[in-house]
C-alpha positions in Angstrom: -9.0 -15.8 61.8 -5.3 -15.3 61.1 -5.0 -12.0 59.3 -1.9 -13.0 57.4 -3.5 -16.2 56.1 -6.6 -14.2 55.1 -4.6 -11.7 53.2 -2.7 -14.5 51.4 -5.9 -16.2 50.5 -7.4 -13.0 49.0 -4.2 -12.1 47.2 -3.7 -15.7 45.9 -7.3 -16.0 44.7 -7.1 -12.6 43.0 -3.9 -13.5 41.2 -5.4 -16.7 39.9 -8.5 -15.1 38.6 -6.7 -12.1 37.1 -4.2 -14.4 35.4 -7.2 -16.4 33.9 -8.8 -13.2 32.7 -5.6 -11.9 31.0 -5.1 -15.3 29.4 -8.6 -15.5 28.0 -8.3 -11.9 26.9 -5.5 -12.9 24.4 -7.9 -14.9 22.3 -11.1 -13.0 23.0 -12.9 -11.1 20.2 -13.0 -7.4 20.2 -15.7 -6.1 22.5 -15.8 -9.3 24.6 -17.6 -12.5 23.8 -21.0 -10.8 24.3 -22.5 -9.1 21.2 -24.9 -7.2 23.4 -23.1 -5.9 26.4 -26.2 -4.3 27.9 -28.1 -7.6 27.9 -25.0 -9.4 29.4 -24.7 -6.7 32.1 -28.4 -7.1 33.0 -28.0 -10.9 33.4 -24.9 -10.3 35.5 -26.8 -7.9 37.6 -29.5 -10.5 38.3 -26.9 -13.1 39.1 -25.0 -10.8 41.4 -28.2 -9.6 43.1 -29.3 -13.2 43.9 -25.8 -14.0 45.2 -25.7 -10.9 47.4 -29.1 -11.7 48.9 -28.0 -15.2 49.7 -24.7 -13.9 51.2 -26.6 -11.4 53.3 -28.9 -14.1 54.7 -25.9 -16.3 55.5 -23.9 -13.5 57.1 -27.0 -12.7 59.3 -27.3 -16.4 60.3 -23.6 -16.7 61.1 -23.5 -13.4 63.0 -26.5 -14.4 65.1 -24.7 -17.6 66.1 -21.6 -15.7 66.8 -23.5 -13.2 69.0 -25.3 -16.0 70.8 -22.0 -17.7 71.7 -20.6 -14.4 72.9 -23.7 -13.5 75.0 -23.8 -17.0 76.4 -20.2 -16.8 77.5 -20.7 -13.5 79.3 -24.0 -14.6 80.9 -22.4 -17.8 82.1 -19.5 -16.0 83.8 -21.9 -13.5 85.5 -24.1 -16.3 86.8 -21.1 -18.2 88.2 -20.1 -15.1 90.1 -23.6 -14.7 91.4 -23.8 -18.3 92.5 -20.7 -17.8 94.6 -22.6 -15.1 96.5 -25.7 -17.3 96.8 -23.7 -20.3 98.1 -22.6 -18.2 101.1 -26.3 -18.1 102.3 -26.3 -21.8 102.7 -24.9 -23.8 105.7 -21.1 -23.6 105.9 -20.3 -27.2 104.9 -22.5 -26.9 101.8 -21.2 -23.4 101.0 -17.6 -24.5 101.1 -18.2 -27.4 98.8 -20.3 -25.4 96.3 -17.8 -22.5 96.3 -14.9 -24.8 95.6 -16.8 -26.5 92.8 -17.7 -23.1 91.2 -14.0 -22.1 91.2 -13.2 -25.4 89.5 -16.0 -25.0 87.0 -14.7 -21.6 86.0 -11.2 -22.8 85.7 -12.3 -25.8 83.5 -14.2 -23.5 81.2 -11.1 -21.4 80.6 -8.4 -24.0 80.5 -10.2 -27.2 79.3 -13.4 -26.4 77.5 -12.2 -23.3 75.5 -9.3 -25.1 73.8 -11.7 -27.9 72.9 -14.1 -25.5 71.4 -11.4 -24.0 69.3 -10.5 -27.4 67.9 -14.1 -28.6 67.7 -13.6 -31.5 70.0 -15.8 -30.4 72.9 -18.2 -33.3 73.6 -21.9 -32.8 74.4 -22.9 -33.2 78.0 -22.5 -31.5 81.3 -19.4 -30.0 82.9 -18.2 -32.5 85.5 -18.2 -29.8 88.2 -21.8 -28.9 87.4 -22.6 -32.6 88.1 -20.7 -32.4 91.4 -22.6 -29.2 92.4 -25.9 -30.9 91.5 -25.1 -33.9 93.8 -24.1 -31.6 96.6 -27.3 -29.5 96.5 -29.4 -32.6 95.9 -28.3 -34.1 99.2 -29.1 -30.9 101.1 -32.5 -30.1 102.7 -33.1 -26.5 103.6 -34.6 -25.8 107.0 -35.0 -22.0 107.6 -36.8 -19.5 105.4 -33.4 -18.0 104.5 -32.0 -21.3 103.5 -35.1 -22.1 101.4 -34.9 -18.8 99.6 -31.2 -19.4 98.9 -31.9 -23.0 97.8 -34.5 -21.8 95.3 -32.3 -19.0 94.0 -29.4 -21.5 93.6 -31.6 -23.9 91.5 -32.8 -21.0 89.3 -29.2 -19.8 88.8 -28.1 -23.3 87.9 -30.7 -23.6 85.2 -29.8 -20.2 83.8 -26.1 -21.2 83.9 -26.7 -24.3 81.9 -28.8 -22.4 79.3 -25.9 -19.9 79.0 -23.4 -22.7 78.6 -25.6 -24.2 75.9 -25.6 -20.8 74.1 -21.8 -20.6 74.5 -21.1 -24.0 72.9 -23.8 -23.6 70.3 -21.4 -22.0 67.7 -18.5 -24.3 68.4 -19.4 -26.7 65.5 -20.7 -24.0 63.2 -24.3 -23.4 62.1 -23.9 -23.2 58.3 -24.4 -26.7 56.8 -22.1 -28.2 54.1 -24.7 -27.9 51.3 -24.9 -24.1 51.8 -21.1 -23.9 51.5 -21.3 -26.0 48.3 -23.9 -23.7 46.8 -21.8 -20.6 47.7 -18.7 -22.0 46.0 -20.8 -23.1 42.9 -22.3 -19.7 42.5 -18.9 -18.1 43.0 -17.5 -20.3 40.3 -20.4 -19.3 38.0 -19.7 -15.7 38.6 -16.0 -16.2 37.8 -16.8 -18.0 34.6 -19.3 -15.3 33.6 -16.7 -12.7 34.2 -14.3 -14.4 31.8 -16.8 -13.7 28.9 -16.2 -10.0 29.5 -12.6 -10.4 28.4 -11.8 -7.7 25.8 -8.5 -7.2 24.0 -9.4 -3.6 23.1 -9.4 -2.7 26.8 -6.2 -2.2 28.7 -4.8 -5.1 30.7 -4.9 -3.1 33.9 -8.6 -2.4 33.4 -9.4 -6.0 32.7 -7.3 -7.1 35.8 -9.2 -4.6 37.9 -12.5 -5.8 36.6 -11.8 -9.4 37.7 -9.7 -8.6 40.7 -12.3 -6.4 42.4 -15.0 -9.0 42.0 -12.7 -11.7 43.4 -11.6 -9.7 46.4 -15.2 -9.0 47.4 -16.4 -12.6 47.0 -13.4 -14.2 48.7 -13.5 -11.6 51.6 -17.1 -12.3 52.2 -16.4 -16.1 52.3 -13.7 -15.5 54.9 -16.0 -13.3 57.0 -18.7 -16.0 56.9 -16.1 -18.6 57.9 -14.9 -16.5 60.8 -18.4 -15.9 62.1 -19.4 -19.5 61.7 -16.4 -20.6 63.8 -16.3 -18.0 66.5 -13.8 -19.9 68.7 -10.4 -19.5 67.2 -7.2 -17.8 68.4 -7.0 -15.3 65.6 -8.5 -11.8 65.2 -12.2 -11.7 65.9 -12.2 -15.0 67.8 -14.1 -15.3 71.1 -11.9 -15.5 74.1 -12.8 -16.4 77.7 -12.4 -12.9 79.0 -15.6 -12.8 80.9 -14.9 -16.1 82.7 -11.3 -15.0 83.5 -12.8 -11.9 85.0 -15.2 -14.0 87.0 -12.2 -16.1 88.3 -10.6 -12.9 89.4 -13.7 -11.8 91.2 -14.0 -15.2 92.9 -10.4 -14.9 94.1 -11.1 -11.6 95.7 -14.2 -13.0 97.3 -12.3 -16.0 98.7 -9.8 -13.5 100.1 -12.6 -11.9 102.0 -14.4 -15.0 103.3 -11.1 -16.8 103.9 -9.5 -19.3 101.6 -9.0 -21.7 104.5 -12.8 -22.1 104.7 -13.0 -23.3 101.1 -11.5 -26.4 99.7 -10.8 -26.2 96.0 -10.9 -29.8 94.7 -9.0 -29.2 91.4 -5.7 -28.0 90.0 -5.1 -24.6 88.3 -6.6 -26.0 85.0 -9.8 -27.1 86.6 -9.0 -30.8 86.3 -9.7 -33.1 89.2 -6.5 -34.6 90.7 -8.3 -37.9 91.0 
């Protein structure tokens, strides 16, 4: 979330609601529109409590999705690094092909998939380099016990990597449905209208402005927090970044320096795209 835009939204919404309160205050009767202030405060308490419970549930749901995407991205990067190690236990031709595809997989996650997740345009399906690795390992038949163990480990890690990828892209489209957002804005509008009935010309303008402004700031800030958690992939503050996968790419580069880059053919460019 862009901090400047968030501040502008909060300030703008507060200015609008405070201006509405001060405008209504001019024609309001003394003591507000409510004859029984205690009863009105009780009703407002019930309304605010219900709204806060709903907000708490939605924040928990959005944060769970956010944390799932974060954990998935970290697990995926770790598994990719582990698969590079596992690939070296396979015969050299297979190891070279799988290692190159893993490097391309990591690059494509950082350079291609991440921008698509930020814009919400990432399509469902497998990463093309994952498909390439599947075809390579499918055509391979292990012979020795060591190769059979490495083969089984590779298949397990591939399944875990795909699960981690699914968790990563889970939050790219948001988990809060549109009807919930509609309900939130409707309840927020009801609270705003209810607050206008507390307009009282006998109270100072600053007091009335603070009354409305404080409620507006809290509600709008909560909406922005929910929005930020519901869309975890964004370039602003709090947005998830491919730090774990970038670290994995660095680890793979160091591993390639040890085993020899000439022994590994990387079939992609720096962005993880196939030159074909």
